[in-house]
Biopython code that builds the backbone (N, CA, C, O; Angstrom):
import numpy as np
from Bio.PDB.StructureBuilder import StructureBuilder

atoms = [
    (1, "MET", "N", (0.837, -1.178, -0.005)),
    (1, "MET", "CA", (0.004, 0.000, 0.005)),
    (1, "MET", "C", (0.878, 1.251, -0.002)),
    (1, "MET", "O", (1.808, 1.375, 0.795)),
    (2, "ASN", "N", (0.575, 2.154, -0.887)),
    (2, "ASN", "CA", (1.330, 3.391, -1.014)),
    (2, "ASN", "C", (0.673, 4.445, -0.138)),
    (2, "ASN", "O", (-0.524, 4.704, -0.266)),
    (3, "THR", "N", (1.444, 5.049, 0.743)),
    (3, "THR", "CA", (0.896, 6.070, 1.673)),
    (3, "THR", "C", (1.469, 7.455, 1.415)),
    (3, "THR", "O", (1.376, 8.333, 2.273)),
    (4, "THR", "N", (2.056, 7.659, 0.252)),
    (4, "THR", "CA", (2.600, 8.966, -0.058)),
    (4, "THR", "C", (1.501, 9.824, -0.698)),
    (4, "THR", "O", (0.628, 9.326, -1.410)),
    (5, "LEU", "N", (1.578, 11.126, -0.420)),
    (5, "LEU", "CA", (0.602, 12.037, -0.981)),
    (5, "LEU", "C", (0.908, 12.301, -2.426)),
    (5, "LEU", "O", (2.065, 12.320, -2.845)),
    (6, "LYS", "N", (-0.152, 12.504, -3.189)),
    (6, "LYS", "CA", (0.003, 12.912, -4.593)),
    (6, "LYS", "C", (0.614, 14.297, -4.632)),
    (6, "LYS", "O", (0.327, 15.126, -3.769)),
    (7, "LYS", "N", (1.458, 14.557, -5.626)),
    (7, "LYS", "CA", (2.037, 15.878, -5.795)),
    (7, "LYS", "C", (0.918, 16.884, -6.014)),
    (7, "LYS", "O", (-0.053, 16.574, -6.704)),
    (8, "PRO", "N", (1.029, 18.086, -5.442)),
    (8, "PRO", "CA", (-0.032, 19.080, -5.587)),
    (8, "PRO", "C", (-0.340, 19.407, -7.046)),
    (8, "PRO", "O", (-1.488, 19.692, -7.389)),
    (9, "GLN", "N", (0.664, 19.367, -7.895)),
    (9, "GLN", "CA", (0.479, 19.688, -9.313)),
    (9, "GLN", "C", (-0.362, 18.635, -10.031)),
    (9, "GLN", "O", (-0.910, 18.906, -11.099)),
    (10, "ASP", "N", (-0.467, 17.446, -9.459)),
    (10, "ASP", "CA", (-1.201, 16.367, -10.104)),
    (10, "ASP", "C", (-2.625, 16.198, -9.601)),
    (10, "ASP", "O", (-3.334, 15.305, -10.065)),
    (11, "VAL", "N", (-3.057, 17.021, -8.677)),
    (11, "VAL", "CA", (-4.398, 16.902, -8.087)),
    (11, "VAL", "C", (-5.427, 17.611, -8.983)),
    (11, "VAL", "O", (-5.213, 18.744, -9.414)),
    (12, "ASN", "N", (-6.532, 16.933, -9.250)),
    (12, "ASN", "CA", (-7.643, 17.499, -9.997)),
    (12, "ASN", "C", (-8.526, 18.266, -8.992)),
    (12, "ASN", "O", (-9.385, 17.682, -8.330)),
    (13, "THR", "N", (-8.300, 19.546, -8.900)),
    (13, "THR", "CA", (-8.985, 20.328, -7.849)),
    (13, "THR", "C", (-10.455, 20.531, -8.155)),
    (13, "THR", "O", (-11.239, 20.753, -7.232)),
    (14, "ALA", "N", (-10.866, 20.465, -9.422)),
    (14, "ALA", "CA", (-12.283, 20.566, -9.733)),
    (14, "ALA", "C", (-13.044, 19.415, -9.104)),
    (14, "ALA", "O", (-14.144, 19.600, -8.583)),
    (15, "ALA", "N", (-12.461, 18.231, -9.153)),
    (15, "ALA", "CA", (-13.093, 17.058, -8.513)),
    (15, "ALA", "C", (-13.073, 17.194, -6.993)),
    (15, "ALA", "O", (-14.043, 16.839, -6.323)),
    (16, "VAL", "N", (-11.986, 17.700, -6.457)),
    (16, "VAL", "CA", (-11.855, 17.833, -5.000)),
    (16, "VAL", "C", (-12.920, 18.796, -4.448)),
    (16, "VAL", "O", (-13.584, 18.486, -3.459)),
    (17, "VAL", "N", (-13.079, 19.955, -5.085)),
    (17, "VAL", "CA", (-14.059, 20.903, -4.569)),
    (17, "VAL", "C", (-15.479, 20.380, -4.763)),
    (17, "VAL", "O", (-16.362, 20.706, -3.970)),
    (18, "SER", "N", (-15.718, 19.582, -5.790)),
    (18, "SER", "CA", (-17.029, 18.969, -5.982)),
    (18, "SER", "C", (-17.327, 18.002, -4.833)),
    (18, "SER", "O", (-18.418, 18.018, -4.264)),
    (19, "VAL", "N", (-16.371, 17.183, -4.510)),
    (19, "VAL", "CA", (-16.551, 16.227, -3.394)),
    (19, "VAL", "C", (-16.756, 16.999, -2.082)),
    (19, "VAL", "O", (-17.587, 16.610, -1.261)),
    (20, "GLY", "N", (-16.014, 18.076, -1.884)),
    (20, "GLY", "CA", (-16.132, 18.853, -0.663)),
    (20, "GLY", "C", (-17.495, 19.470, -0.491)),
    (20, "GLY", "O", (-18.090, 19.353, 0.580)),
    (21, "LEU", "N", (-18.013, 20.131, -1.527)),
    (21, "LEU", "CA", (-19.300, 20.790, -1.428)),
    (21, "LEU", "C", (-20.466, 19.789, -1.343)),
    (21, "LEU", "O", (-21.343, 19.921, -0.490)),
    (22, "ILE", "N", (-20.466, 18.811, -2.217)),
    (22, "ILE", "CA", (-21.538, 17.791, -2.177)),
    (22, "ILE", "C", (-21.431, 16.934, -0.954)),
    (22, "ILE", "O", (-22.437, 16.632, -0.312)),
    (23, "GLY", "N", (-20.195, 16.524, -0.610)),
    (23, "GLY", "CA", (-19.994, 15.711, 0.585)),
    (23, "GLY", "C", (-20.340, 16.422, 1.860)),
    (23, "GLY", "O", (-20.899, 15.815, 2.774)),
    (24, "GLY", "N", (-20.020, 17.702, 1.949)),
    (24, "GLY", "CA", (-20.369, 18.471, 3.122)),
    (24, "GLY", "C", (-21.883, 18.575, 3.302)),
    (24, "GLY", "O", (-22.401, 18.447, 4.412)),
    (25, "TRP", "N", (-22.579, 18.809, 2.191)),
    (25, "TRP", "CA", (-24.031, 18.933, 2.254)),
    (25, "TRP", "C", (-24.648, 17.588, 2.656)),
    (25, "TRP", "O", (-25.522, 17.537, 3.521)),
    (26, "LEU", "N", (-24.189, 16.500, 2.026)),
    (26, "LEU", "CA", (-24.725, 15.182, 2.349)),
    (26, "LEU", "C", (-24.431, 14.769, 3.788)),
    (26, "LEU", "O", (-25.280, 14.186, 4.463)),
    (27, "THR", "N", (-23.235, 15.074, 4.243)),
    (27, "THR", "CA", (-22.893, 14.735, 5.631)),
    (27, "THR", "C", (-23.816, 15.449, 6.617)),
    (27, "THR", "O", (-24.334, 14.835, 7.550)),
    (28, "ALA", "N", (-24.014, 16.729, 6.406)),
    (28, "ALA", "CA", (-24.897, 17.503, 7.274)),
    (28, "ALA", "C", (-26.327, 16.977, 7.204)),
    (28, "ALA", "O", (-26.994, 16.836, 8.229)),
    (29, "ARG", "N", (-26.790, 16.688, 5.996)),
    (29, "ARG", "CA", (-28.167, 16.236, 5.847)),
    (29, "ARG", "C", (-28.393, 14.868, 6.451)),
    (29, "ARG", "O", (-29.371, 14.658, 7.168)),
    (30, "GLU", "N", (-27.506, 13.942, 6.172)),
    (30, "GLU", "CA", (-27.706, 12.575, 6.597)),
    (30, "GLU", "C", (-27.449, 12.367, 8.099)),
    (30, "GLU", "O", (-28.096, 11.521, 8.716)),
    (31, "THR", "N", (-26.544, 13.102, 8.678)),
    (31, "THR", "CA", (-26.309, 12.942, 10.095)),
    (31, "THR", "C", (-27.256, 13.780, 10.933)),
    (31, "THR", "O", (-27.503, 13.458, 12.095)),
    (32, "GLY", "N", (-27.791, 14.852, 10.361)),
    (32, "GLY", "CA", (-28.619, 15.769, 11.112)),
    (32, "GLY", "C", (-27.808, 16.732, 11.975)),
    (32, "GLY", "O", (-28.370, 17.547, 12.707)),
    (33, "ILE", "N", (-26.493, 16.632, 11.883)),
    (33, "ILE", "CA", (-25.590, 17.494, 12.616)),
    (33, "ILE", "C", (-24.917, 18.427, 11.620)),
    (33, "ILE", "O", (-23.895, 18.089, 11.023)),
    (34, "ARG", "N", (-25.502, 19.597, 11.450)),
    (34, "ARG", "CA", (-25.024, 20.511, 10.404)),
    (34, "ARG", "C", (-23.532, 20.860, 10.494)),
    (34, "ARG", "O", (-22.850, 20.886, 9.469)),
    (35, "PRO", "N", (-23.011, 21.130, 11.706)),
    (35, "PRO", "CA", (-21.590, 21.462, 11.769)),
    (35, "PRO", "C", (-20.682, 20.317, 11.300)),
    (35, "PRO", "O", (-19.539, 20.565, 10.915)),
    (36, "LEU", "N", (-21.156, 19.097, 11.325)),
    (36, "LEU", "CA", (-20.350, 17.964, 10.877)),
    (36, "LEU", "C", (-20.087, 18.047, 9.363)),
    (36, "LEU", "O", (-19.120, 17.458, 8.880)),
    (37, "GLY", "N", (-20.916, 18.754, 8.622)),
    (37, "GLY", "CA", (-20.707, 18.966, 7.205)),
    (37, "GLY", "C", (-19.452, 19.788, 6.915)),
    (37, "GLY", "O", (-18.940, 19.786, 5.795)),
    (38, "LEU", "N", (-18.972, 20.481, 7.925)),
    (38, "LEU", "CA", (-17.767, 21.294, 7.735)),
    (38, "LEU", "C", (-16.524, 20.437, 7.603)),
    (38, "LEU", "O", (-15.511, 20.909, 7.087)),
    (39, "VAL", "N", (-16.571, 19.183, 8.056)),
    (39, "VAL", "CA", (-15.395, 18.322, 7.987)),
    (39, "VAL", "C", (-15.005, 18.046, 6.551)),
    (39, "VAL", "O", (-13.870, 18.343, 6.180)),
    (40, "PRO", "N", (-15.900, 17.480, 5.697)),
    (40, "PRO", "CA", (-15.490, 17.284, 4.290)),
    (40, "PRO", "C", (-15.311, 18.616, 3.570)),
    (40, "PRO", "O", (-14.461, 18.732, 2.687)),
    (41, "LEU", "N", (-16.107, 19.626, 3.938)),
    (41, "LEU", "CA", (-15.998, 20.936, 3.287)),
    (41, "LEU", "C", (-14.617, 21.535, 3.535)),
    (41, "LEU", "O", (-13.958, 21.962, 2.587)),
    (42, "GLY", "N", (-14.172, 21.573, 4.768)),
    (42, "GLY", "CA", (-12.882, 22.140, 5.098)),
    (42, "GLY", "C", (-11.714, 21.311, 4.632)),
    (42, "GLY", "O", (-10.687, 21.852, 4.223)),
    (43, "SER", "N", (-11.860, 19.991, 4.690)),
    (43, "SER", "CA", (-10.780, 19.117, 4.226)),
    (43, "SER", "C", (-10.527, 19.284, 2.735)),
    (43, "SER", "O", (-9.378, 19.315, 2.293)),
    (44, "ALA", "N", (-11.598, 19.392, 1.967)),
    (44, "ALA", "CA", (-11.466, 19.571, 0.535)),
    (44, "ALA", "C", (-10.826, 20.931, 0.212)),
    (44, "ALA", "O", (-10.016, 21.036, -0.709)),
    (45, "LEU", "N", (-11.193, 21.958, 0.968)),
    (45, "LEU", "CA", (-10.597, 23.264, 0.756)),
    (45, "LEU", "C", (-9.101, 23.235, 1.037)),
    (45, "LEU", "O", (-8.315, 23.814, 0.287)),
    (46, "GLY", "N", (-8.715, 22.578, 2.090)),
    (46, "GLY", "CA", (-7.292, 22.475, 2.420)),
    (46, "GLY", "C", (-6.510, 21.715, 1.339)),
    (46, "GLY", "O", (-5.406, 22.108, 0.963)),
    (47, "TRP", "N", (-7.094, 20.639, 0.857)),
    (47, "TRP", "CA", (-6.432, 19.809, -0.183)),
    (47, "TRP", "C", (-6.349, 20.569, -1.499)),
    (47, "TRP", "O", (-5.311, 20.568, -2.161)),
    (48, "ALA", "N", (-7.452, 21.219, -1.875)),
    (48, "ALA", "CA", (-7.431, 21.963, -3.135)),
    (48, "ALA", "C", (-6.542, 23.193, -3.023)),
    (48, "ALA", "O", (-5.816, 23.515, -3.963)),
    (49, "GLY", "N", (-6.587, 23.881, -1.894)),
    (49, "GLY", "CA", (-5.762, 25.076, -1.687)),
    (49, "GLY", "C", (-4.286, 24.785, -1.810)),
    (49, "GLY", "O", (-3.524, 25.588, -2.349)),
    (50, "ARG", "N", (-3.890, 23.647, -1.314)),
    (50, "ARG", "CA", (-2.471, 23.221, -1.423)),
    (50, "ARG", "C", (-2.069, 23.124, -2.888)),
    (50, "ARG", "O", (-0.964, 23.514, -3.265)),
    (51, "SER", "N", (-2.958, 22.609, -3.699)),
    (51, "SER", "CA", (-2.670, 22.472, -5.120)),
    (51, "SER", "C", (-2.727, 23.802, -5.867)),
    (51, "SER", "O", (-1.894, 24.073, -6.732)),
    (52, "TRP", "N", (-3.728, 24.636, -5.522)),
    (52, "TRP", "CA", (-3.834, 25.937, -6.154)),
    (52, "TRP", "C", (-2.564, 26.763, -5.914)),
    (52, "TRP", "O", (-2.059, 27.437, -6.812)),
    (53, "LEU", "N", (-2.081, 26.689, -4.705)),
    (53, "LEU", "CA", (-0.881, 27.424, -4.341)),
    (53, "LEU", "C", (0.338, 26.918, -5.146)),
    (53, "LEU", "O", (1.157, 27.709, -5.616)),
    (54, "ALA", "N", (0.435, 25.608, -5.289)),
    (54, "ALA", "CA", (1.574, 25.023, -6.007)),
    (54, "ALA", "C", (1.476, 25.259, -7.523)),
    (54, "ALA", "O", (2.481, 25.514, -8.187)),
    (55, "LYS", "N", (0.258, 25.169, -8.053)),
    (55, "LYS", "CA", (0.091, 25.308, -9.502)),
    (55, "LYS", "C", (0.136, 26.750, -9.987)),
    (55, "LYS", "O", (0.645, 27.030, -11.071)),
    (56, "ARG", "N", (-0.396, 27.660, -9.186)),
    (56, "ARG", "CA", (-0.484, 29.067, -9.599)),
    (56, "ARG", "C", (0.256, 29.926, -8.590)),
    (56, "ARG", "O", (1.480, 29.845, -8.485)),
    (57, "ASP", "N", (-0.474, 30.750, -7.846)),
    (57, "ASP", "CA", (0.153, 31.619, -6.830)),
    (57, "ASP", "C", (-0.891, 31.911, -5.741)),
    (57, "ASP", "O", (-2.021, 31.427, -5.800)),
    (58, "TRP", "N", (-0.492, 32.704, -4.759)),
    (58, "TRP", "CA", (-1.371, 32.945, -3.618)),
    (58, "TRP", "C", (-2.629, 33.724, -4.029)),
    (58, "TRP", "O", (-3.675, 33.581, -3.396)),
    (59, "LYS", "N", (-2.538, 34.540, -5.076)),
    (59, "LYS", "CA", (-3.720, 35.324, -5.502)),
    (59, "LYS", "C", (-4.803, 34.430, -6.064)),
    (59, "LYS", "O", (-5.976, 34.589, -5.726)),
    (60, "VAL", "N", (-4.426, 33.490, -6.921)),
    (60, "VAL", "CA", (-5.384, 32.541, -7.456)),
    (60, "VAL", "C", (-5.909, 31.636, -6.346)),
    (60, "VAL", "O", (-7.100, 31.327, -6.306)),
    (61, "CYS", "N", (-5.047, 31.221, -5.469)),
    (61, "CYS", "CA", (-5.456, 30.419, -4.317)),
    (61, "CYS", "C", (-6.496, 31.168, -3.475)),
    (61, "CYS", "O", (-7.511, 30.593, -3.084)),
    (62, "ALA", "N", (-6.243, 32.428, -3.205)),
    (62, "ALA", "CA", (-7.168, 33.226, -2.408)),
    (62, "ALA", "C", (-8.503, 33.411, -3.139)),
    (62, "ALA", "O", (-9.565, 33.311, -2.524)),
    (63, "LEU", "N", (-8.451, 33.677, -4.443)),
    (63, "LEU", "CA", (-9.661, 33.866, -5.231)),
    (63, "LEU", "C", (-10.516, 32.605, -5.241)),
    (63, "LEU", "O", (-11.718, 32.654, -4.980)),
    (64, "LEU", "N", (-9.884, 31.477, -5.545)),
    (64, "LEU", "CA", (-10.616, 30.219, -5.586)),
    (64, "LEU", "C", (-11.151, 29.789, -4.214)),
    (64, "LEU", "O", (-12.232, 29.211, -4.105)),
    (65, "SER", "N", (-10.383, 30.081, -3.195)),
    (65, "SER", "CA", (-10.843, 29.783, -1.819)),
    (65, "SER", "C", (-12.061, 30.623, -1.472)),
    (65, "SER", "O", (-13.019, 30.133, -0.874)),
    (66, "ALA", "N", (-12.012, 31.910, -1.861)),
    (66, "ALA", "CA", (-13.161, 32.784, -1.609)),
    (66, "ALA", "C", (-14.395, 32.335, -2.396)),
    (66, "ALA", "O", (-15.510, 32.376, -1.875)),
    (67, "LEU", "N", (-14.200, 31.907, -3.647)),
    (67, "LEU", "CA", (-15.316, 31.389, -4.430)),
    (67, "LEU", "C", (-15.922, 30.151, -3.784)),
    (67, "LEU", "O", (-17.143, 30.004, -3.726)),
    (68, "TYR", "N", (-15.064, 29.266, -3.301)),
    (68, "TYR", "CA", (-15.510, 28.019, -2.645)),
    (68, "TYR", "C", (-16.345, 28.335, -1.402)),
    (68, "TYR", "O", (-17.446, 27.812, -1.232)),
    (69, "ILE", "N", (-15.811, 29.190, -0.543)),
    (69, "ILE", "CA", (-16.519, 29.556, 0.696)),
    (69, "ILE", "C", (-17.786, 30.334, 0.333)),
    (69, "ILE", "O", (-18.836, 30.111, 0.936)),
    (70, "GLY", "N", (-17.703, 31.231, -0.632)),
    (70, "GLY", "CA", (-18.885, 31.984, -1.059)),
    (70, "GLY", "C", (-19.961, 31.072, -1.633)),
    (70, "GLY", "O", (-21.147, 31.296, -1.393)),
    (71, "ALA", "N", (-19.578, 30.069, -2.370)),
    (71, "ALA", "CA", (-20.550, 29.113, -2.948)),
    (71, "ALA", "C", (-21.286, 28.396, -1.820)),
    (71, "ALA", "O", (-22.502, 28.209, -1.881)),
    (72, "PHE", "N", (-20.546, 27.999, -0.801)),
    (72, "PHE", "CA", (-21.164, 27.338, 0.343)),
    (72, "PHE", "C", (-22.213, 28.257, 0.979)),
    (72, "PHE", "O", (-23.318, 27.817, 1.296)),
    (73, "GLY", "N", (-21.867, 29.513, 1.161)),
    (73, "GLY", "CA", (-22.799, 30.474, 1.731)),
    (73, "GLY", "C", (-23.963, 30.766, 0.807)),
    (73, "GLY", "O", (-25.096, 30.926, 1.261)),
    (74, "ALA", "N", (-23.692, 30.837, -0.487)),
    (74, "ALA", "CA", (-24.762, 31.174, -1.483)),
    (74, "ALA", "C", (-25.735, 30.021, -1.676)),
    (74, "ALA", "O", (-26.874, 30.240, -2.088)),
    (75, "SER", "N", (-25.313, 28.811, -1.388)),
    (75, "SER", "CA", (-26.202, 27.669, -1.637)),
    (75, "SER", "C", (-27.396, 27.684, -0.690)),
    (75, "SER", "O", (-28.448, 27.149, -1.038)),
    (76, "HIS", "N", (-27.271, 28.270, 0.480)),
    (76, "HIS", "CA", (-28.371, 28.272, 1.435)),
    (76, "HIS", "C", (-29.539, 29.145, 0.971)),
    (76, "HIS", "O", (-30.662, 28.645, 0.920)),
    (77, "PRO", "N", (-29.338, 30.411, 0.634)),
    (77, "PRO", "CA", (-30.481, 31.188, 0.141)),
    (77, "PRO", "C", (-30.962, 30.695, -1.218)),
    (77, "PRO", "O", (-32.151, 30.781, -1.524)),
    (78, "LEU", "N", (-30.055, 30.186, -2.024)),
    (78, "LEU", "CA", (-30.463, 29.661, -3.341)),
    (78, "LEU", "C", (-31.357, 28.437, -3.173)),
    (78, "LEU", "O", (-32.283, 28.238, -3.960)),
    (79, "ALA", "N", (-31.096, 27.627, -2.173)),
    (79, "ALA", "CA", (-31.886, 26.420, -1.912)),
    (79, "ALA", "C", (-33.353, 26.778, -1.626)),
    (79, "ALA", "O", (-34.260, 26.017, -1.965)),
    (80, "LYS", "N", (-33.573, 27.922, -1.010)),
    (80, "LYS", "CA", (-34.956, 28.346, -0.718)),
    (80, "LYS", "C", (-35.717, 28.681, -1.981)),
    (80, "LYS", "O", (-36.946, 28.636, -2.011)),
    (81, "LYS", "N", (-34.973, 29.019, -3.027)),
    (81, "LYS", "CA", (-35.596, 29.418, -4.302)),
    (81, "LYS", "C", (-35.760, 28.252, -5.261)),
    (81, "LYS", "O", (-36.803, 28.114, -5.901)),
    (82, "ILE", "N", (-34.732, 27.408, -5.366)),
    (82, "ILE", "CA", (-34.756, 26.346, -6.387)),
    (82, "ILE", "C", (-34.691, 24.928, -5.804)),
    (82, "ILE", "O", (-34.777, 23.956, -6.555)),
    (83, "GLY", "N", (-34.545, 24.796, -4.521)),
    (83, "GLY", "CA", (-34.441, 23.476, -3.887)),
    (83, "GLY", "C", (-33.011, 23.128, -3.533)),
    (83, "GLY", "O", (-32.061, 23.697, -4.071)),
    (84, "ALA", "N", (-32.878, 22.188, -2.624)),
    (84, "ALA", "CA", (-31.553, 21.867, -2.076)),
    (84, "ALA", "C", (-30.620, 21.250, -3.097)),
    (84, "ALA", "O", (-29.514, 21.752, -3.299)),
    (85, "TRP", "N", (-31.047, 20.147, -3.765)),
    (85, "TRP", "CA", (-30.164, 19.496, -4.720)),
    (85, "TRP", "C", (-29.780, 20.435, -5.872)),
    (85, "TRP", "O", (-28.597, 20.544, -6.195)),
    (86, "PRO", "N", (-30.749, 21.115, -6.498)),
    (86, "PRO", "CA", (-30.368, 22.017, -7.575)),
    (86, "PRO", "C", (-29.410, 23.112, -7.117)),
    (86, "PRO", "O", (-28.511, 23.500, -7.863)),
    (87, "SER", "N", (-29.589, 23.601, -5.924)),
    (87, "SER", "CA", (-28.729, 24.643, -5.379)),
    (87, "SER", "C", (-27.293, 24.107, -5.200)),
    (87, "SER", "O", (-26.334, 24.753, -5.623)),
    (88, "VAL", "N", (-27.156, 22.962, -4.592)),
    (88, "VAL", "CA", (-25.842, 22.385, -4.307)),
    (88, "VAL", "C", (-25.134, 22.079, -5.657)),
    (88, "VAL", "O", (-23.938, 22.330, -5.807)),
    (89, "LEU", "N", (-25.874, 21.552, -6.598)),
    (89, "LEU", "CA", (-25.273, 21.214, -7.893)),
    (89, "LEU", "C", (-24.876, 22.471, -8.662)),
    (89, "LEU", "O", (-23.851, 22.486, -9.343)),
    (90, "THR", "N", (-25.679, 23.517, -8.555)),
    (90, "THR", "CA", (-25.378, 24.780, -9.253)),
    (90, "THR", "C", (-24.083, 25.403, -8.731)),
    (90, "THR", "O", (-23.189, 25.742, -9.507)),
    (91, "VAL", "N", (-23.993, 25.550, -7.408)),
    (91, "VAL", "CA", (-22.789, 26.192, -6.853)),
    (91, "VAL", "C", (-21.564, 25.303, -7.037)),
    (91, "VAL", "O", (-20.461, 25.800, -7.266)),
    (92, "THR", "N", (-21.756, 23.988, -6.935)),
    (92, "THR", "CA", (-20.643, 23.066, -7.120)),
    (92, "THR", "C", (-20.124, 23.136, -8.550)),
    (92, "THR", "O", (-18.914, 23.165, -8.776)),
    (93, "GLY", "N", (-21.037, 23.162, -9.510)),
    (93, "GLY", "CA", (-20.606, 23.269, -10.912)),
    (93, "GLY", "C", (-19.862, 24.555, -11.184)),
    (93, "GLY", "O", (-18.885, 24.567, -11.933)),
    (94, "SER", "N", (-20.315, 25.638, -10.581)),
    (94, "SER", "CA", (-19.656, 26.935, -10.763)),
    (94, "SER", "C", (-18.241, 26.942, -10.222)),
    (94, "SER", "O", (-17.319, 27.397, -10.899)),
    (95, "VAL", "N", (-18.056, 26.439, -9.002)),
    (95, "VAL", "CA", (-16.741, 26.440, -8.384)),
    (95, "VAL", "C", (-15.811, 25.431, -9.084)),
    (95, "VAL", "O", (-14.623, 25.696, -9.268)),
    (96, "ALA", "N", (-16.361, 24.293, -9.463)),
    (96, "ALA", "CA", (-15.542, 23.296, -10.179)),
    (96, "ALA", "C", (-15.067, 23.859, -11.534)),
    (96, "ALA", "O", (-13.927, 23.635, -11.940)),
    (97, "ALA", "N", (-15.935, 24.572, -12.206)),
    (97, "ALA", "CA", (-15.544, 25.176, -13.497)),
    (97, "ALA", "C", (-14.462, 26.223, -13.300)),
    (97, "ALA", "O", (-13.520, 26.301, -14.089)),
    (98, "ALA", "N", (-14.587, 27.033, -12.249)),
    (98, "ALA", "CA", (-13.569, 28.039, -11.970)),
    (98, "ALA", "C", (-12.246, 27.379, -11.587)),
    (98, "ALA", "O", (-11.186, 27.841, -12.008)),
    (99, "ALA", "N", (-12.291, 26.309, -10.797)),
    (99, "ALA", "CA", (-11.056, 25.636, -10.409)),
    (99, "ALA", "C", (-10.378, 25.022, -11.622)),
    (99, "ALA", "O", (-9.153, 25.044, -11.736)),
    (100, "TYR", "N", (-11.183, 24.474, -12.530)),
    (100, "TYR", "CA", (-10.610, 23.901, -13.748)),
    (100, "TYR", "C", (-9.977, 25.014, -14.600)),
    (100, "TYR", "O", (-8.839, 24.878, -15.048)),
    (101, "ALA", "N", (-10.704, 26.097, -14.821)),
    (101, "ALA", "CA", (-10.248, 27.144, -15.693)),
    (101, "ALA", "C", (-9.026, 27.861, -15.150)),
    (101, "ALA", "O", (-8.100, 28.166, -15.902)),
    (102, "LEU", "N", (-9.014, 28.135, -13.847)),
    (102, "LEU", "CA", (-7.932, 28.942, -13.270)),
    (102, "LEU", "C", (-6.737, 28.137, -12.774)),
    (102, "LEU", "O", (-5.661, 28.691, -12.548)),
    (103, "SER", "N", (-6.928, 26.819, -12.604)),
    (103, "SER", "CA", (-5.825, 26.056, -12.041)),
    (103, "SER", "C", (-5.546, 24.756, -12.794)),
    (103, "SER", "O", (-4.431, 24.544, -13.272)),
    (104, "ASP", "N", (-6.547, 23.890, -12.901)),
    (104, "ASP", "CA", (-6.320, 22.551, -13.442)),
    (104, "ASP", "C", (-5.888, 22.569, -14.910)),
    (104, "ASP", "O", (-5.080, 21.738, -15.327)),
    (105, "SER", "N", (-6.405, 23.482, -15.673)),
    (105, "SER", "CA", (-6.100, 23.497, -17.122)),
    (105, "SER", "C", (-4.744, 24.130, -17.431)),
    (105, "SER", "O", (-4.281, 24.068, -18.570)),
    (106, "GLN", "N", (-4.111, 24.731, -16.439)),
    (106, "GLN", "CA", (-2.847, 25.443, -16.665)),
    (106, "GLN", "C", (-1.682, 24.457, -16.843)),
    (106, "GLN", "O", (-0.542, 24.878, -17.043)),
]
sb = StructureBuilder()
sb.init_structure("model")
sb.init_model(0)
sb.init_chain("A")
sb.init_seg("    ")
for serial, (resi, resn, name, xyz) in enumerate(atoms, 1):
    if name == "N":
        sb.init_residue(resn, " ", resi, " ")
    sb.init_atom(name, np.array(xyz, "f"), 0.0, 1.0, " ", f" {name:<3s}", serial, name[0])
structure = sb.get_structure()
């Protein structure tokens, strides 16, 4: 079994932020403990942020981190308008597209 971490330059951050946002929402929903959703959400941000910093620079890392956190916050009021699943998928798609465009495709 290999226990070494993948190089930050090789991480697909679009997939990581997708898992973080969807996984955080599902964790909170299924456990009924909303703060527990922050575990996958924060873990994914840390993992993606490490890669953004290595692939680009601190400015892109800060921008993508702000988009990720903002998407989490925006999903709540958006869910009241379009529903929970559509809201989570909308914000996740937006952040994943930004991560791909600004980091993964470089």
